[in-house]
C-alpha positions in Angstrom: -127.4 -16.2 119.4 -129.1 -19.1 117.5 -130.8 -16.7 115.2 -127.4 -15.0 114.5 -125.7 -18.3 113.7 -128.6 -19.2 111.3 -128.0 -15.8 109.6 -124.3 -16.5 109.3 -125.0 -19.9 107.6 -127.5 -18.3 105.2 -125.0 -15.6 104.2 -122.2 -18.2 103.8 -124.3 -20.5 101.6 -125.7 -17.6 99.5 -122.4 -16.0 98.8 -120.1 -19.0 98.4 -120.7 -19.2 94.7 -120.2 -15.5 94.3 -116.8 -15.7 96.0 -115.7 -18.9 94.2 -112.9 -17.0 92.4 -111.9 -14.8 95.3 -108.9 -15.8 97.5 -109.7 -18.1 100.4 -107.1 -19.8 102.5 -109.1 -23.1 102.4 -107.7 -25.5 99.8 -110.8 -27.7 100.0 -108.8 -30.8 100.8 -108.5 -30.5 104.6 -105.6 -28.0 104.4 -105.3 -24.3 104.2 -102.6 -22.0 102.7 -101.5 -18.7 104.2 -102.3 -15.9 104.2 -105.8 -16.1 105.5 -106.7 -13.1 103.4 -104.6 -11.9 100.5 -105.5 -8.3 101.2 -104.6 -6.1 104.1 -105.8 -7.1 107.6 -103.3 -5.8 110.0 -102.9 -6.0 113.8 -105.4 -8.9 114.1 -107.0 -9.9 117.4 -109.1 -13.0 117.8 -111.3 -14.7 120.4 -113.3 -17.9 120.8 -116.8 -17.8 122.2 -118.1 -21.4 122.5 -117.7 -22.9 119.0 -117.4 -19.5 117.3 -114.4 -17.4 116.6 -114.4 -13.6 116.1 -111.7 -11.4 114.6 -111.0 -7.7 114.2 -108.1 -5.5 113.1 -106.7 -2.1 112.3 -108.6 0.1 109.8 -106.8 3.4 110.3 -108.8 6.3 108.8 -111.2 4.2 106.7 -114.8 4.0 107.6 -116.8 2.0 108.5 -114.0 0.8 110.7 -113.2 -2.1 113.0 -114.5 -5.0 111.0 -115.9 -8.0 112.9 -115.5 -11.3 111.2 -116.9 -14.7 112.3 -115.6 -18.2 111.7 -116.3 -21.8 112.8 -112.9 -23.2 111.7 -110.4 -20.3 111.9 -109.8 -20.6 108.2 -113.0 -19.4 106.5 -114.2 -16.0 107.7 -117.2 -13.9 107.0 -117.7 -10.2 107.7 -120.7 -9.7 110.0 -120.4 -5.9 110.5 -118.3 -3.0 111.6 -118.1 -1.6 115.1 -117.3 2.0 114.0 -119.7 3.8 111.7 -117.7 7.0 111.5 -115.3 9.3 113.5 -116.8 12.1 115.4 -113.5 13.6 116.6 -112.5 16.5 114.4 -112.0 18.0 111.0 -109.1 15.7 110.2 -111.5 12.8 109.8 -113.7 14.8 107.5 -110.8 16.1 105.2 -111.9 19.7 106.0 -110.1 22.9 107.0 -106.8 21.6 105.6 -106.7 18.7 108.0 -106.4 15.0 107.3 -106.1 11.7 109.3 -104.1 9.5 106.9 -102.5 6.7 108.9 -104.3 7.8 112.1 -107.6 6.6 113.5 -108.2 3.0 114.7 -105.0 1.1 115.6 -104.4 -2.4 117.0 -107.7 -3.2 118.6 -108.4 -5.9 121.2 -111.6 -7.9 121.1 -113.0 -9.7 124.1 -116.2 -11.3 125.3 -117.4 -11.2 129.0 -120.7 -11.9 130.6 -122.7 -11.8 127.4 -121.1 -8.6 126.0 -118.6 -8.2 123.2 -115.9 -5.5 123.7 -113.5 -3.9 121.3 -110.8 -1.8 122.9 -108.8 0.5 120.6 -106.8 3.6 120.8 -107.7 6.3 118.2 -104.4 7.9 117.7 -104.2 11.4 119.2 -107.7 11.0 120.6 -107.3 8.3 123.3 -108.8 5.0 124.2 -112.2 4.0 122.8 -114.3 1.1 124.0 -117.0 -0.4 121.8 -119.7 -2.7 123.3 -122.4 -4.9 121.8 -124.5 -7.9 122.8 -124.5 -9.0 119.1 -121.2 -9.1 117.2 -123.1 -7.8 114.1 -124.0 -4.7 116.1 -125.2 -2.2 116.9 -122.1 -1.2 118.9 -122.0 1.6 121.5 -118.8 3.7 121.7 -117.3 4.9 125.0 -114.6 7.5 124.8 -112.1 7.3 127.7 -109.9 10.0 126.4 -106.5 8.7 127.5 -103.8 7.5 125.2 -103.4 3.8 125.7 -101.2 2.3 123.0 -101.3 -1.3 121.6 -103.3 -2.6 124.5 -104.8 -6.0 125.5 -107.4 -6.7 128.1 -108.1 -9.4 130.7 -111.3 -9.8 132.6 -110.7 -11.5 136.0 -112.5 -11.5 139.3 -114.7 -8.5 138.5 -111.7 -6.5 137.4 -110.5 -5.3 134.0 -106.8 -5.3 133.5 -105.1 -3.6 130.6 -101.6 -4.3 129.5 -100.1 -1.7 127.1 -96.9 0.0 126.0 -93.9 -0.4 123.9 -90.7 -1.9 125.3 -91.7 -0.9 128.8 -95.0 -2.7 129.4 -97.5 -1.2 131.9 -100.6 -2.4 133.6 -103.6 -0.3 134.5 -107.1 -1.2 135.6 -110.3 0.0 134.0 -113.5 0.6 136.0 -116.1 -2.0 135.3 -118.6 0.6 134.3 -116.1 1.9 131.7 -116.3 5.4 133.2 -112.5 5.7 133.6 -109.5 4.1 135.2 -109.0 2.9 138.7 -107.0 5.5 140.6 -103.4 4.6 141.4 -103.6 1.3 139.5 -101.0 2.0 136.9 -97.6 0.4 137.2 -94.7 -1.0 135.1 -94.9 -4.8 134.9 -92.1 -5.5 132.4 -89.3 -2.9 132.5 -87.5 -1.7 129.4 -84.7 -4.0 128.4 -86.5 -7.4 128.5 -86.8 -7.7 124.7 -90.5 -6.8 124.5 -91.8 -4.6 121.8 -95.3 -3.6 120.8 -98.7 -5.1 120.0 -99.6 -6.7 123.3 -102.0 -9.7 123.7 -102.7 -10.7 127.3 -104.0 -14.1 128.5 -104.5 -16.2 131.6 -103.8 -19.9 130.8 -103.6 -22.7 133.4 -103.0 -20.2 136.2 -100.3 -18.3 134.5 -100.3 -14.9 132.7 -99.0 -14.6 129.2 -98.3 -11.5 127.0 -97.3 -11.9 123.4 -95.9 -8.9 121.5 -93.7 -8.1 118.6 -90.1 -6.8 118.5 -88.0 -6.3 115.4 -89.7 -8.9 113.4 -89.9 -11.5 116.1 -92.9 -12.6 118.2 -92.0 -12.4 121.9 -93.8 -14.0 124.8 -93.7 -13.1 128.5 -95.1 -15.2 131.4 -95.6 -14.9 135.1 -97.5 -16.5 137.9 -98.7 -13.0 139.1 -100.3 -10.5 136.7 -97.9 -7.8 138.0 -94.9 -10.0 137.5 -92.0 -10.6 137.5 -92.2 -11.8 133.9 -89.7 -14.0 132.0 -89.6 -13.7 128.3 -88.7 -15.8 125.2 -89.1 -15.8 121.5 -92.0 -18.0 120.2 -91.7 -17.2 116.4 -88.8 -15.9 114.4 -87.5 -15.7 110.8 -90.7 -16.9 109.3 -91.3 -14.9 106.0 -92.5 -17.9 103.9 -90.2 -16.6 101.2 -91.7 -13.1 101.2 -89.2 -10.4 100.4 -89.2 -6.6 100.9 -90.7 -4.6 98.1 -90.6 -1.0 97.1 -90.8 1.8 99.7 -91.6 5.5 99.4 -88.7 7.6 100.9 -89.3 10.1 103.6 -93.0 9.6 103.8 -94.1 9.2 107.5 -97.2 9.4 109.6 -96.7 12.9 110.8 -95.2 14.5 107.7 -97.5 16.8 105.7 -99.5 15.1 102.9 -97.5 15.6 99.7 -99.2 17.6 96.9 -99.9 16.0 93.6 -97.1 18.1 92.1 -94.5 17.0 94.6 -91.6 14.8 93.3 -91.5 11.6 95.4 -88.7 9.1 95.6 -89.4 5.3 95.8 -86.8 2.6 95.9 -86.4 -1.1 96.0 -85.4 -2.5 99.3 -82.9 -5.3 99.8 -84.9 -8.5 99.3 -82.5 -10.5 101.5 -83.3 -8.6 104.6 -85.9 -9.6 107.2 -86.8 -6.1 108.6 -90.5 -6.2 109.6 -91.5 -8.9 107.2 -91.4 -12.0 109.5 -94.6 -13.0 111.4 -95.1 -10.5 114.2 -97.8 -8.7 116.3 -100.1 -11.6 117.0 -101.6 -13.8 119.7 -103.1 -17.2 120.4 -106.5 -18.8 120.6 -107.7 -22.2 121.8 -110.1 -24.7 120.3 -112.8 -26.5 122.2 -110.7 -29.7 122.0 -107.7 -28.0 123.7 -105.6 -27.4 120.6 -104.0 -24.0 120.3 -103.4 -21.8 117.2 -101.5 -18.6 116.6 -102.5 -15.6 114.5 -100.1 -12.9 113.4 -99.4 -10.5 110.6 -96.7 -10.3 108.0 -95.8 -7.3 105.8 -96.6 -8.2 102.2 -95.2 -5.4 100.0 -97.7 -3.0 98.5 -100.7 -5.1 99.3 -100.2 -4.2 103.0 -100.0 -6.2 106.1 -101.7 -9.6 106.0 -102.9 -12.1 108.5 -101.4 -15.6 109.0 -102.5 -18.7 110.9 -100.1 -21.0 112.6 -100.4 -24.2 114.7 -99.1 -23.8 118.2 -97.1 -26.3 120.1 -96.7 -26.0 123.9 -93.3 -26.9 125.2 -91.8 -26.2 128.6 -94.9 -24.0 129.3 -94.3 -21.8 126.3 -96.7 -21.5 123.3 -94.4 -21.8 120.3 -95.7 -21.2 116.8 -95.0 -24.2 114.6 -95.0 -28.0 115.1 -92.7 -30.3 117.0 -89.4 -30.5 115.4 -89.6 -27.1 113.9 -90.7 -24.7 116.7 -90.8 -21.0 115.9 -91.4 -21.6 112.2 -94.8 -21.9 110.6 -95.9 -23.9 107.5 -97.4 -22.0 104.7 -99.8 -24.9 104.1 -101.0 -27.0 107.0 -103.9 -29.2 108.2 -107.0 -27.3 109.1 -107.9 -26.9 112.8 -109.8 -29.8 114.3 -113.2 -28.3 115.0 -116.7 -29.9 115.0 -118.1 -27.7 112.2 -115.9 -27.4 109.1 -117.1 -24.7 106.8 -117.0 -24.8 103.0 -114.4 -22.6 101.4 -115.5 -19.0 101.1 -114.1 -15.5 101.0 -114.8 -13.0 103.8 -116.2 -10.1 101.8 -118.5 -9.3 98.9 -116.3 -7.4 96.6 -118.2 -7.1 93.3 -121.0 -4.5 93.3 -123.6 -3.6 90.7 -124.9 -0.9 93.1 -128.5 -2.2 92.7 -128.9 -3.1 96.4 -129.9 -0.7 99.1 -126.4 -0.8 100.6 -122.8 -1.0 99.5 -121.0 -4.4 99.2 -119.3 -5.4 102.4 -115.7 -4.8 101.2 -116.2 -1.0 100.6 -114.8 1.6 103.0 -114.8 5.3 102.6 -111.6 7.2 102.7 -112.2 9.3 105.8 -115.8 10.2 106.8 -118.3 10.4 104.0 -120.6 13.3 103.4 -123.8 11.3 103.4 -125.8 13.9 101.5 -123.4 13.9 98.6 -123.7 10.2 97.5 -126.6 7.9 96.6 -127.3 4.5 95.4 -130.0 5.1 92.7 -131.1 3.5 89.5 -128.4 0.8 89.7 -125.5 3.2 90.1 -123.4 4.9 92.7 -123.7 8.6 92.4 -120.8 10.6 93.7 -121.3 14.4 93.9 -118.2 16.5 93.4 -116.9 18.6 96.2 -113.9 20.9 95.9 -110.5 19.4 96.5 -106.8 20.2 95.9 -106.2 16.8 94.4 -107.0 13.1 94.6 -105.9 12.5 98.2 -108.1 15.5 99.4 -111.2 14.3 97.5 -114.1 13.6 99.9 -116.4 10.7 99.4 -113.8 8.5 97.8 -114.9 4.9 98.1 -112.2 2.3 98.5 -111.5 -1.4 98.5 -108.2 -3.1 99.5 -106.0 -4.3 96.7 -106.1 -8.1 96.6 -103.1 -10.2 95.8 -101.3 -11.9 94.3 -103.0 -10.2 91.3 -106.3 -8.5 90.9 -108.1 -6.4 88.4 -110.8 -3.8 89.2 -113.2 -2.7 86.4 -115.9 -0.1 86.7 -118.4 1.6 84.3 -118.5 5.4 84.5 -121.0 7.8 83.1 -119.9 11.3 83.4 -122.6 13.1 81.6 -123.7 15.0 84.7 -120.2 16.3 85.5 -119.8 20.0 85.4 -116.9 22.2 84.4 -113.8 21.4 86.4 -115.1 18.1 87.7 -112.9 14.9 87.6 -114.2 11.4 88.3 -112.6 8.0 87.9 -110.8 5.0 89.2 -107.7 5.4 91.3 -104.8 3.6 92.9 -104.8 5.1 96.4 -101.3 5.2 97.6 -98.4 7.7 98.0 -97.5 8.3 95.2 -101.0 7.8 93.7 -102.3 7.3 90.2 -105.7 7.5 88.5 -107.6 7.4 85.3 -110.9 9.2 84.7 -113.0 11.8 83.0 -112.3 15.6 83.2 -115.1 17.9 82.2 -113.5 21.0 80.6 -116.2 23.4 79.5 -118.4 21.5 77.1 -115.8 18.8 76.4 -115.0 15.6 78.1 -111.4 14.5 78.4 -110.0 11.1 79.4 -107.1 11.8 81.7 -104.5 9.6 83.4 -102.2 11.0 86.1 -99.2 9.2 87.7 -97.8 11.2 90.6 -94.5 9.3 90.8 -93.6 10.1 87.2 -95.5 13.4 87.3 -97.1 12.2 84.1 -100.4 13.5 82.7 -101.9 12.0 79.6 -105.1 13.4 78.0 -107.2 11.9 75.3 -110.3 13.3 73.7 -113.6 11.5 74.3 -116.6 11.4 72.0 -118.8 10.2 74.9 -118.7 10.6 78.7 -119.6 6.9 79.0 -116.5 4.8 79.5 -115.1 1.8 81.3 -112.0 2.0 83.5 -109.7 -0.7 84.7 -106.8 -1.0 87.2 -104.7 -4.1 87.3 -102.3 -4.8 90.2 -99.6 -7.4 90.5 -98.8 -7.2 94.2 -95.9 -9.7 94.0 -93.9 -7.3 91.7 -95.5 -4.1 93.0 -96.6 -3.1 89.5 -100.0 -1.7 88.3 -101.5 -0.8 85.0 -104.4 1.5 84.1 -106.6 1.1 81.0 -109.9 2.2 79.5 -112.5 1.0 77.0 -115.3 2.7 75.2 -117.3 -0.5 74.7 -116.5 -2.5 77.8 -114.8 -5.2 75.8 -111.6 -3.9 74.2 -109.3 -2.2 76.8 -106.3 0.0 75.9 -103.5 0.7 78.3 -103.0 4.3 79.1 -99.6 5.4 80.4 -96.7 3.3 81.5 -96.8 0.6 84.2 -97.1 2.2 87.7 -94.8 1.4 90.5 -96.6 0.5 93.8 -94.6 1.1 96.9 -95.6 0.7 100.5 -95.4 3.9 102.6 -95.8 5.0 106.2 -98.1 8.0 105.7 -101.5 6.2 105.0 -99.9 3.1 106.6 -102.1 1.0 104.3 -101.6 -1.1 101.2 -102.7 0.1 97.8 -106.4 0.5 97.4 -108.8 0.7 94.5 -110.7 3.9 94.7 -113.8 5.4 93.1 -113.6 9.2 93.3 -115.1 12.4 92.1 -114.1 16.0 92.9 -114.1 19.6 91.6 -110.9 21.4 90.8 -112.4 24.9 90.8 -113.1 25.4 94.5 -116.9 24.9 94.3 -119.3 22.1 94.2 -120.0 20.6 90.7 -122.2 17.9 89.3 -122.0 14.1 89.9 -120.6 10.9 88.4 -122.5 7.7 88.1 -120.5 4.5 88.6 -122.0 1.0 87.9 -120.9 -2.6 87.6 -117.8 -2.7 89.8 -116.1 -6.1 89.2 -112.9 -7.3 90.9 -111.2 -10.3 89.3 -108.5 -12.4 90.9 -106.7 -14.4 88.2 -104.7 -16.5 90.7 -107.3 -17.1 93.3 -108.3 -20.5 91.9 -105.5 -22.7 93.2 -107.1 -26.1 92.4 -104.3 -26.9 89.8 -101.4 -25.7 91.9 -100.8 -29.2 93.3 -100.1 -31.5 90.3 -101.8 -34.6 91.7 -101.5 -37.6 89.5 -99.2 -35.7 87.2 -95.6 -36.3 86.2 -93.3 -33.4 87.0 -89.8 -32.1 86.9 -88.5 -30.2 89.9 -85.8 -27.5 89.7 -84.2 -25.9 92.7 -84.8 -22.2 92.5 -81.4 -21.4 94.1 -79.0 -23.1 91.7 -81.4 -24.0 88.7 -80.4 -27.6 89.0 -83.0 -30.3 88.4 -83.8 -32.7 91.2 -82.2 -36.1 90.3 -83.3 -39.5 91.4 -79.7 -40.9 91.6 -79.5 -44.7 90.8 -77.6 -45.1 94.1 -80.9 -44.3 95.8 -80.4 -40.7 97.0 -82.0 -37.4 96.0 -79.3 -35.3 94.4 -78.8 -32.0 92.6 -78.6 -32.8 88.9 -78.0 -31.0 85.7 -78.8 -27.3 85.2 -82.3 -26.9 83.8 -82.4 -26.6 80.1 -79.8 -29.3 79.5 -80.3 -32.1 77.0 -80.6 -34.5 80.0 -83.8 -33.0 81.3 -85.8 -35.5 79.3 -84.1 -38.3 81.2 -86.5 -40.3 83.4 -84.2 -39.8 86.4 -85.5 -36.2 86.5 -89.2 -37.2 86.4 -91.4 -37.8 89.5 -95.0 -38.8 89.7 -97.1 -36.9 92.3 -99.4 -39.4 94.1 -102.3 -38.1 96.2 -102.5 -39.4 99.8 -105.3 -37.1 100.9 -105.5 -33.9 103.0 -102.8 -32.3 100.9 -100.3 -35.1 101.5 -98.4 -36.5 98.6 -95.7 -38.9 97.9 -93.2 -38.6 95.0 -92.4 -41.7 92.9 -89.3 -41.6 90.7 -90.3 -42.6 87.2 -86.9 -44.3 86.6 -88.0 -47.0 89.1 -85.6 -46.2 91.9 -88.5 -45.8 94.3 -90.4 -43.4 96.5 -88.8 -40.2 97.9 -88.5 -41.1 101.6 -86.9 -39.6 104.7 -84.7 -42.1 106.4 -82.2 -40.1 108.5 -82.6 -38.3 111.8 -81.3 -34.9 113.0 -78.4 -33.5 111.1 -78.8 -35.4 107.8 -82.4 -36.5 107.6 -81.4 -38.2 104.4 -83.8 -38.1 101.4 -83.6 -41.4 99.7 -85.4 -43.5 97.1 -87.0 -46.6 98.7 -88.8 -49.3 96.8 -91.6 -49.5 99.3 -93.7 -46.4 100.3 -94.0 -45.7 104.0 -95.2 -43.0 106.4 -91.7 -41.5 106.0 -92.6 -40.9 102.4 -95.4 -38.5 103.2 -94.8 -34.9 102.2 -97.1 -31.9 102.6 -97.0 -29.9 99.4 -96.4 -26.2 100.2 -98.0 -24.0 97.4 -95.8 -21.0 96.9 -97.8 -19.9 93.9 -96.7 -19.2 90.3 -95.4 -22.7 89.8 -93.2 -22.8 93.0 -93.4 -25.1 96.0 -91.7 -26.4 99.1 -91.8 -30.0 100.3 -92.5 -30.4 104.0 -91.6 -33.8 105.4 -94.2 -35.1 107.9 -91.5 -37.3 109.4 -89.2 -34.3 110.5 -91.7 -31.4 110.1 -88.9 -29.7 108.2 -88.3 -29.0 104.5 -86.5 -30.9 101.8 -83.6 -28.8 100.7 -79.8 -28.3 100.3 -77.1 -25.7 100.4 -76.7 -24.6 96.8 -73.1 -23.6 97.4 -71.8 -27.0 98.6 -72.9 -29.6 96.1 -74.4 -31.6 98.9 -77.2 -34.1 98.7 -80.8 -33.3 99.7 -81.9 -33.6 103.3 -85.2 -32.9 105.1 -83.7 -30.9 108.0 -84.3 -27.4 106.7 -86.3 -25.0 108.9 -87.8 -23.0 106.0 -87.0 -20.6 103.3 -85.5 -17.1 103.5 -86.6 -13.9 101.8 -85.8 -14.2 98.1 -86.3 -18.0 98.2 -82.8 -18.7 96.9 -81.6 -20.7 99.9 -82.2 -24.2 98.4 -85.6 -25.1 99.8 -87.9 -23.7 97.1 -88.5 -25.5 93.8 -90.2 -24.7 90.5 -92.2 -27.5 89.1 -93.2 -28.3 85.5 -95.5 -30.9 84.2 -93.9 -33.3 81.7 -95.1 -36.2 79.6 
């Protein structure tokens, strides 16, 4: 284990500079900002082993699958390996004989450690429960196929027995034989009957002599507890309504897990969902983990539009024997920015994966996953390039050996160099946006000619341009806040031209994944062709560097996003809604505040007009926000970075947010639980630096 930890530290140190411009939750000032990863990591499960934390999650049909990540502080994570190399369960995982496994595969895993062995339990949909075991979390892992369908399970080792809680609505318990050869006969029983507000995604624990099960139901995080593992259980809600201002995006209509894969020529409908609705956006499907010092933390996922389902970290407060997400005074709600967990070994900020790849190493960068099982004889890393040999396929989604990376929000831009000189007639190779509907840009070999082609399935749009050379550069840009992408190309690697219109990125329930960047090559004429050579894949994240997102030491003007009224330091000593932004009075010093740094993400706001420091003086219903001449502990605010020049102000006196009801003309108070989808409820501000 000591050697493994040394390896982790070496990896972290060596890659920290490389990942400096990739999203990391760590703000570098003692705080973190959710999400932990701004790319898809759904159905997370987490454990602590000594001073180390390990995390895994759903990977569906992508391989390698079941990533295992390691952390010392719950905020900075590093991929150490994958538990599943490939699926050996049928044609659907190979994209052969007209079968596909989109949205199937590994779902909702459970990671555990017992007697020196790491375990990952996961149901492979339609193929039953699989158990993966290893003595080293970096692998190798051994797979055990138990063959029975056990959905959204969680495991507890106790007194030489292995208990499994699983099910949806009706929660069952079954025992697994300790040699993993099967289930204990007659051990299955219902422990929580239908009708007790329990949903799916179970996480089972024994804490201080009691048994706890967390799971998700209709966008809430439920918790059940009992003094006996078989019940009876009582249940309550431990997290609800927490979207952190995330609204629903675009959705593909009538695209489901078990519907046939649509053809490239099929007309698909996508539509904008109501951005005021919760639906499945709020934090759900998660569990809890303890620190060596006895603190507890919660992890869960949140649906983030076309980027997919992301992982969030929440402080946990125990009250009346229940583990509520959030802090005292605001239980059930989680801050977007909060103080990092108190652990002995704080890590330096770093991202979990290596995303950029010049293909000069002996293996692919850690962020890559194949779309279904790869045909290993039909791809190579050679001469500083990735060579993908073309195999016959009906269209992009049926192409084998497509290499993918998750789309990264809030914005990211993937660029790759492509040499198509070894393509043969009917071959297509390029850079795609893997989704339903999909889009791509690439090279088509047509006889002796090379054609640059863009295809957008949603618009059923094909654009062809003649090429003088098969050596080009391709780019895909994604804005995952607005669900918009753009494809472009360059002949010299410097000047890029957009091709086609902007591309709408929906979420959909067929692949059950967010949008992915994809390198692909296939043949359209039902035979094998040549090969494409990809090199220098670079993923840029324009908004990953958040160092200037808190205007420390600057003078700013705040405007409430809900009513467009500037925040006014009223001479009477109260914080009030002022003039609508853009008015002639916005240069008045009563609308100017200096942001003073008090360390660990804490700030105080000082009114430039001399009325004082923004301070919370009231309790309960009002929690008045006043302007006091002397700064105090009640003046401390934790700045909540909402990105793109937006923020919330969390009072460390009430652990609630500064806000108002935009419809009443009321004054500001610090008794707001948090924002709603759409951010127009009166608690979210835009800020602008002024002289």
